[in-house]
C-alpha positions in Angstrom: -1.4 12.7 22.1 -0.5 9.2 23.5 -1.3 7.6 20.2 1.4 10.1 18.5 4.1 9.0 21.2 3.4 5.4 20.8 3.4 5.5 17.0 6.9 7.5 17.0 8.4 5.2 19.2 7.3 2.3 17.2 7.9 4.0 13.8 10.8 2.1 12.4 9.6 -1.4 13.8 8.1 -4.0 11.6 5.9 -6.9 12.7 4.0 -9.6 10.8 0.4 -9.9 11.0 -1.8 -12.9 11.3 -0.7 -15.5 8.6 -3.8 -16.9 6.8 -3.4 -19.9 4.3 -4.6 -20.4 0.6 -4.7 -23.5 -0.9 -3.3 -26.6 0.1 0.3 -27.2 1.4 2.1 -29.1 -1.1 4.9 -30.6 1.5 7.9 -28.1 2.5 8.1 -24.5 2.9 9.3 -23.9 -0.6 6.1 -25.2 -2.0 4.1 -22.3 -0.4 4.4 -19.1 -2.1 4.3 -16.2 0.9 2.7 -13.1 0.1 3.0 -10.0 2.2 -0.2 -7.7 2.1 -1.5 -4.4 3.4 -5.1 -3.7 4.5 -5.5 -1.8 1.2 -7.4 -2.1 -2.0 -4.4 -2.2 -4.1 -4.2 -5.9 -2.5 -7.7 -6.7 -3.3 -6.8 -8.8 -6.4 -4.8 -10.9 -3.9 -7.4 -11.1 -1.2 -10.1 -12.0 -3.8 -7.8 -14.7 -5.4 -7.5 -16.4 -1.9 -11.1 -16.1 -1.1 -12.5 -17.5 -4.3 -9.8 -20.2 -4.7 -8.3 -18.7 -7.9 -4.8 -19.7 -6.6 -5.6 -23.3 -6.1 -7.4 -23.4 -9.5 -3.8 -22.2 -11.0 -2.0 -24.8 -8.9 -0.1 -22.5 -6.6 -0.2 -22.8 -3.0 -0.2 -19.1 -1.2 0.0 -18.2 2.2 -1.0 -14.5 2.9 1.1 -12.4 5.6 -1.3 -9.6 6.6 0.5 -6.6 7.6 -0.2 -2.9 8.5 2.5 -1.1 6.6 4.6 -1.3 3.5 7.7 -1.2 5.8 6.7 -4.6 7.6 6.3 -6.0 3.9 10.0 -4.8 3.0 11.5 -6.0 6.2 9.8 -9.6 5.6 11.2 -9.5 2.0 14.8 -8.5 3.0 14.5 -11.2 5.6 13.1 -13.7 2.9 10.2 -14.4 4.9 8.0 -13.6 2.2 8.6 -13.9 -1.6 6.0 -11.2 -2.9 5.3 -7.9 -1.1 2.9 -4.8 -1.7 5.1 -2.1 -2.2 5.8 1.1 -4.2 8.0 2.3 -6.9 9.7 4.9 -4.6 10.4 2.3 -1.8 11.8 -0.4 -4.4 14.1 2.0 -6.2 15.6 3.5 -2.8 16.1 0.1 -1.9 17.9 -0.6 -5.3 20.2 2.4 -4.9 21.0 0.6 -1.3 22.4 -2.3 -3.4 19.4 -4.6 -3.0 18.3 -7.0 -5.6 15.0 -6.3 -6.4 12.3 -7.3 -8.9 9.2 -5.9 -10.1 6.5 -8.5 -10.5 3.5 -6.2 -11.4 2.2 -2.6 -11.1 -0.8 -1.9 -8.7 -3.4 0.9 -8.7 -2.3 2.1 -5.4 -2.9 5.9 -4.9 -3.1 8.4 -1.8 -4.9 11.6 -0.8 -3.9 14.0 1.7 -6.7 14.5 4.0 -6.6 17.3 6.4 -8.1 17.2 10.0 -11.7 19.0 9.9 -11.1 20.6 13.1 -7.9 22.4 12.0 -9.9 24.0 9.2 -7.0 23.4 6.7 -8.5 23.6 3.2 -5.4 24.1 1.1 -2.0 23.0 1.3 -0.5 26.7 1.7 -2.1 26.4 5.1 0.0 23.4 6.2 2.8 25.5 7.8 3.7 24.6 11.3 1.4 21.7 10.9 1.9 17.8 11.2 1.6 15.5 8.2 1.7 11.7 8.7 3.4 9.8 6.2 6.0 6.9 5.8 9.7 7.4 5.0 11.6 6.8 1.7 7.8 5.7 0.0 5.5 7.0 -2.3 3.9 9.0 0.7 6.9 10.7 1.5 7.6 11.6 -2.4 4.1 13.2 -2.6 4.5 14.8 0.8 7.8 16.7 -0.7 6.0 17.7 -3.7 3.3 19.3 -1.9 5.5 21.1 0.4 7.9 22.2 -2.6 4.7 23.3 -4.6 3.2 25.6 -2.0 6.2 27.0 -0.3 4.6 27.6 3.0 5.9 30.4 5.2 6.7 27.8 8.3 8.0 24.4 8.2 5.8 21.4 7.7 6.3 18.8 10.0 6.3 15.4 8.4 5.6 12.6 11.1 6.4 8.8 10.1 3.4 6.6 10.9 3.7 3.5 9.0 0.7 1.8 9.8 -2.3 2.9 7.4 -4.9 2.3 10.1 -3.1 4.2 12.9 -3.0 7.3 10.6 -6.9 7.0 9.8 -7.1 6.7 13.7 -4.9 9.5 14.4 -6.9 11.7 12.2 -10.3 10.7 13.5 -9.3 11.3 17.2 -7.6 14.9 16.2 -4.3 13.9 16.8 -2.9 14.6 13.4 -3.3 17.9 11.2 -3.3 16.0 8.1 -2.5 12.4 7.1 -2.0 10.3 3.7 -4.3 7.8 3.2 -4.9 5.0 0.3 -8.0 3.6 -0.2 -10.5 2.3 1.7 -8.9 4.5 4.6 -9.5 7.8 2.6 -13.0 6.9 2.0 -13.7 6.2 5.8 -11.8 9.6 6.5 -13.8 11.5 3.9 -17.2 10.2 5.3 -16.0 11.7 8.8 -16.0 14.9 6.6 -12.4 15.2 6.9 -11.3 17.4 3.7 -9.3 16.5 0.8 -6.4 18.8 0.4 -4.3 17.1 -2.2 -5.7 14.3 -4.6 -2.8 12.1 -5.6 -5.6 9.8 -7.4 -5.8 12.5 -9.8 -2.1 12.7 -10.6 -0.4 10.8 -13.7 1.9 9.0 -11.1 1.3 5.2 -10.7 3.7 4.2 -8.1 1.8 0.9 -6.6 3.8 -2.6 -7.2 4.3 -5.9 -6.1 8.0 -7.1 -5.8 10.1 -9.9 -5.0 13.9 -10.4 -4.7 15.7 -10.6 -7.9 17.1 -14.4 -7.0 13.6 -15.3 -6.2 12.2 -14.1 -9.3 15.0 -16.1 -11.3 14.5 -19.1 -9.4 13.0 -22.2 -11.4 10.3 -23.2 -9.1 9.5 -19.9 -7.7 9.3 -18.2 -10.8 6.6 -20.8 -12.0 4.7 -20.0 -8.6 4.9 -16.3 -9.7 3.4 -16.9 -12.9 0.6 -19.0 -11.8 0.0 -16.2 -8.7 0.0 -13.6 -11.8 -2.6 -15.8 -13.6 -4.8 -15.9 -10.5 -4.1 -12.0 -9.9 -5.6 -11.4 -13.4 -8.7 -13.3 -12.9 -9.3 -11.6 -9.8 -8.9 -8.2 -11.4 -11.3 -9.5 -14.4 -14.0 -10.3 -11.6 -13.6 -6.9 -9.8 -13.7 -4.9 -12.9 -16.8 -6.9 -14.3 -18.7 -7.0 -11.1 -17.6 -4.2 -8.9 -16.4 -3.5 -5.5 -20.0 -4.0 -3.9 -20.1 -7.6 -4.8 -17.0 -8.4 -2.4 -17.9 -6.2 0.1 -17.2 -9.6 2.4 -13.7 -9.6 1.1 -13.0 -6.0 1.6 -14.5 -5.9 5.0 -12.3 -8.9 6.2 -8.9 -7.6 4.8 -9.4 -3.9 5.0 -11.0 -3.3 8.1 -13.9 -1.2 7.2 -17.6 -1.3 7.5 -20.7 -1.4 5.2 -21.2 2.3 5.0 -17.5 2.9 3.8 -17.7 0.1 1.2 -20.6 1.6 -0.3 -19.1 4.9 -0.6 -16.0 3.7 -2.3 -15.1 5.4 -5.8 -15.0 3.2 -8.5 -12.0 1.6 -9.3 -10.1 -0.3 -12.1 -7.9 -3.2 -11.6 -5.3 -3.5 -14.5 -4.0 -7.0 -15.5 -0.2 -7.6 -14.2 2.1 -5.3 -16.1 5.5 -3.8 -15.2 5.6 -0.3 -13.7 5.9 2.4 -16.2 9.1 3.4 -17.2 8.9 7.2 -16.4 7.6 6.4 -12.8 10.6 4.0 -12.2 12.7 7.1 -13.8 11.1 9.5 -11.4 11.9 7.1 -8.4 15.6 6.7 -9.4 15.8 10.7 -9.7 14.5 11.0 -6.5 17.1 12.6 -3.9 15.9 11.6 -0.3 18.9 13.9 1.3 17.0 17.0 0.2 
């Protein structure tokens, strides 16, 4: 249980990952658009645009801040260390309720699955009573966790444990330190390959919560606005490449940024990467109506 104790102590702390530059610095920090990402496939169009020079082709200098959790991205955004961040609608609307000026840049295809530890022999969410479930507070995983608990009404309490780092969540499942965890792709595929069963498939739910966000004042700034527009064009080009050629074509990019091997990449489900568009109004309303105090 050492991993659990370490993670709980670190759960509320954020940290910047390695910084990798894409494109040529044009002089001065304002000339570079800093984008905070997580090692998940919803960020793959961004990774691909960097690796294939699509940002350079659209004349925008981009630096990626590779982080392990949405919370780290959120901290980077609020401290103005990043102009764009990977997030989800639940998290953004929570920040807006707190008075933060946050702007949606585009929606992503981020989804999660609840995967149980195979040794726990949990095959149904009804069996989660008195069990531990790893998620991240005030996020899409928190929303789904509450939905599952409310839907099945277990006899005993389900313990939601805050583990922000998606790779640590996966390791805790593999190491039999957690009864169930919420995972996005490609971490979910790696868990499934290890014979851990899916007990709730958020990928099949009509909730589209992933997004890329910025501060409202950043989106309204003239020079930054132009950079974001160029970023979006490169993003759409990357989506076209992924949709036309498939994930296998870019196994090297996935391996580099998402920390998974060839076996996992070959087993990934087919994913569609939509062009940049605003999150759906019904998903935003759902997040606005979320009562985190329940």
